[in-house]
C-alpha positions as CSV (number, residue, x, y, z in Angstrom):
1,M,-9.3,-22.8,-15.4
2,C,-6.5,-24.7,-13.6
3,W,-5.7,-25.1,-10.0
4,P,-3.1,-22.6,-8.7
5,Y,0.4,-24.0,-8.2
6,R,-0.5,-27.2,-10.0
7,P,1.3,-27.2,-13.4
8,Q,0.3,-30.8,-14.2
9,T,-3.3,-29.5,-14.6
10,K,-2.3,-27.2,-17.5
11,G,-1.7,-30.0,-20.0
12,K,0.0,-28.8,-23.2
13,I,-1.2,-25.2,-22.9
14,E,2.3,-24.0,-22.1
15,R,3.6,-25.2,-25.5
16,T,1.1,-23.0,-27.4
17,I,3.4,-20.0,-27.4
18,R,6.2,-21.9,-29.0
19,F,3.8,-23.5,-31.5
20,V,2.6,-20.1,-32.6
21,K,6.1,-18.7,-32.9
22,E,7.3,-21.7,-35.0
23,N,4.2,-22.4,-37.1
24,F,2.7,-18.9,-37.7
25,F,5.3,-16.1,-37.1
26,L,8.5,-17.8,-38.4
27,G,9.4,-16.1,-41.7
28,R,5.8,-14.8,-42.4
29,P,5.7,-11.5,-44.3
30,F,3.0,-8.9,-43.5
31,T,2.4,-5.3,-44.4
32,G,0.9,-4.0,-41.2
33,L,-1.1,-4.9,-38.0
34,G,-4.4,-5.3,-39.9
35,D,-2.7,-7.7,-42.4
36,L,-1.1,-9.6,-39.6
37,N,-4.4,-9.9,-37.7
38,R,-6.2,-11.2,-40.9
39,Q,-3.5,-13.8,-41.5
40,A,-3.6,-14.9,-37.8
41,Q,-7.4,-15.3,-37.9
42,R,-7.1,-17.5,-41.1
43,W,-4.3,-19.5,-39.5
44,C,-6.3,-20.0,-36.2
45,N,-9.4,-21.2,-38.2
46,T,-7.3,-23.7,-40.2
47,V,-5.4,-25.0,-37.1
48,N,-8.4,-25.1,-34.7
49,A,-11.4,-25.8,-36.9
50,E,-10.1,-28.0,-39.7
51,R,-7.2,-30.1,-38.5
52,V,-7.4,-33.2,-36.4
53,H,-5.1,-32.8,-33.3
54,A,-2.4,-35.4,-33.2
55,T,-2.7,-36.2,-29.4
56,T,-6.5,-36.0,-28.9
57,G,-7.5,-37.3,-32.4
58,R,-10.2,-34.7,-32.5
59,I,-10.7,-31.2,-33.9
60,S,-9.7,-28.6,-31.3
61,L,-12.8,-26.3,-31.9
62,D,-15.1,-29.2,-31.1
63,L,-13.4,-29.8,-27.8
64,L,-13.6,-26.2,-26.9
65,E,-17.4,-26.2,-27.4
66,E,-17.7,-29.2,-25.1
67,E,-16.1,-27.3,-22.2
68,H,-19.0,-24.8,-22.0
69,L,-16.7,-21.9,-21.0
70,H,-18.1,-18.6,-19.8
71,A,-16.5,-15.2,-20.5
72,L,-14.5,-14.0,-17.5
73,D,-16.3,-10.6,-17.6
74,A,-19.6,-12.4,-17.2
75,R,-18.6,-13.7,-13.8
76,P,-19.1,-11.4,-10.7
77,L,-16.0,-9.6,-9.6
78,F,-14.4,-11.0,-6.5
79,P,-14.4,-8.2,-4.0
80,V,-10.9,-7.3,-3.1
81,T,-10.5,-5.6,0.3
82,V,-7.5,-4.5,2.2
83,S,-8.0,-4.5,6.0
84,E,-5.5,-2.9,8.5
85,T,-5.8,-1.9,12.1
86,R,-4.7,1.5,13.2
87,K,-4.9,3.6,16.4
88,V,-6.8,6.9,16.1
89,S,-4.4,9.6,17.2
90,R,-5.2,12.2,19.9
91,E,-5.6,14.7,17.0
92,C,-8.4,12.5,15.6
93,F,-6.5,11.2,12.5
94,V,-5.5,7.8,11.2
95,S,-2.6,7.2,8.8
96,F,-3.1,5.2,5.7
97,G,-0.9,5.0,2.6
98,G,1.2,8.0,3.7
99,N,-1.9,10.2,4.1
100,R,-3.7,11.3,7.3
101,C,-7.5,11.0,7.4
102,S,-9.8,12.5,10.1
103,V,-12.0,10.4,12.3
104,P,-14.9,11.8,14.5
105,W,-13.2,13.1,17.7
106,R,-15.2,10.7,20.0
107,Y,-12.9,7.9,18.7
108,A,-9.5,9.5,19.5
109,G,-7.2,7.0,21.1
110,R,-9.2,3.9,20.1
111,E,-8.4,1.1,17.7
112,A,-9.9,1.4,14.3
113,L,-10.2,-1.1,11.4
114,L,-9.4,0.4,8.0
115,R,-10.9,-1.3,4.9
116,L,-10.0,-0.3,1.4
117,R,-12.9,-1.0,-1.0
118,D,-13.6,0.5,-4.4
119,R,-11.1,3.4,-4.0
120,Q,-12.8,4.3,-0.7
121,L,-11.3,4.0,2.8
122,L,-13.9,2.8,5.3
123,I,-13.1,3.3,9.0
124,E,-14.8,1.1,11.6
125,V,-14.6,1.2,15.4
126,D,-16.2,-1.7,17.3
127,N,-17.5,-3.2,14.0
128,Q,-19.4,0.0,13.2
129,E,-18.5,2.2,10.3
130,V,-17.8,5.7,11.6
131,C,-16.6,7.4,8.4
132,R,-15.3,7.0,4.9
133,H,-12.9,8.9,2.7
134,E,-12.1,8.9,-1.0
135,L,-8.7,7.4,-1.5
136,R,-6.0,9.9,-2.6
137,G,-2.9,9.2,-4.6
138,G,0.5,10.2,-3.4
139,S,1.4,10.8,0.2
140,G,1.6,13.6,2.7
141,A,-2.0,14.7,2.3
142,V,-4.2,15.6,5.2
143,V,-7.9,14.8,4.6
144,R,-9.9,16.7,7.2
145,I,-13.7,16.6,7.4
146,K,-14.9,19.6,9.4
147,E,-17.9,17.7,10.9
148,H,-15.5,15.3,12.6
149,F,-14.4,18.1,15.0
150,V,-17.8,19.7,15.8
151,G,-18.3,19.6,19.6
152,L,-14.7,18.8,20.4
153,Y,-13.9,22.2,21.9
154,S,-16.9,22.3,24.2
155,A,-16.4,18.7,25.3
156,A,-12.7,19.4,26.1
157,R,-13.6,22.6,27.9
158,Q,-16.3,20.8,30.0
159,R,-13.8,18.0,30.8
160,N,-11.1,20.4,31.9
161,L,-13.6,22.3,34.1
162,S,-14.8,19.1,35.7
163,E,-11.2,18.1,36.4
164,Y,-10.4,21.5,37.9
165,L,-13.5,21.4,40.1
166,R,-12.8,17.8,41.2
167,T,-9.2,18.6,42.3
168,H,-9.7,22.1,43.7
169,A,-13.1,21.9,45.3
170,A,-11.9,19.1,47.6
171,A,-9.1,21.3,49.1
172,P,-10.1,23.2,52.3
173,I,-10.2,27.0,52.0
174,P,-7.6,28.4,54.5
175,E,-8.8,30.8,57.1
176,V,-7.6,34.3,56.9
177,E,-7.0,36.5,59.9
178,E,-8.9,39.7,59.9
179,R,-7.3,42.9,61.4
180,P,-7.9,46.5,61.2
181,L,-5.9,48.6,58.7
182,A,-4.5,50.7,61.6
183,V,-2.2,47.8,62.4
184,Y,-0.4,48.3,59.1
185,D,-0.1,52.0,59.6
186,E,1.6,51.4,63.0
187,F,3.9,48.9,61.4
188,L,5.1,51.4,58.8
189,T,5.6,54.3,61.3
190,S,7.5,52.2,63.9
191,G,10.2,51.3,61.4
192,G,9.2,47.7,60.8
193,A,9.5,48.2,57.1
194,R,12.7,49.5,55.6
């Protein structure tokens, strides 16, 4: 493996493509892919296992064995995650990749960290995972989990009632004059109302 952005650590590896084009492919007849693969294997064995390299003075296959290389699939995968911050809307959704995904209603209006890991969208608030969604292709989809909205109606109703009582209970109740109904009858007969 070479250091990234350090071409001088690559040695002569970049010249290999030209070497294969000029020394193997140039003018070589073949009848099909199987035939071409057999010829290529024979050619690789001749070039790498039998010939002494002009620069190193050694057989290339011997040098390869000294490197003790491991197959890339034997190494643990590097976990690739995408992290973005979003604000949870008043409707209890976050937007990601053109789709809207629901979040439990208690987190509406708060900042959330979205992490994309293994085709799943993990949503965290205050460093705690609050939900996850399977990632969907395309855009314009609304992913709604019913449980995210359980209790929202009763909580909103209770909040509205508390607000109403707080603002209206403090206002004094006006006093109303009490009078007998005969006063209204007299008003009507005396011509007060037209």
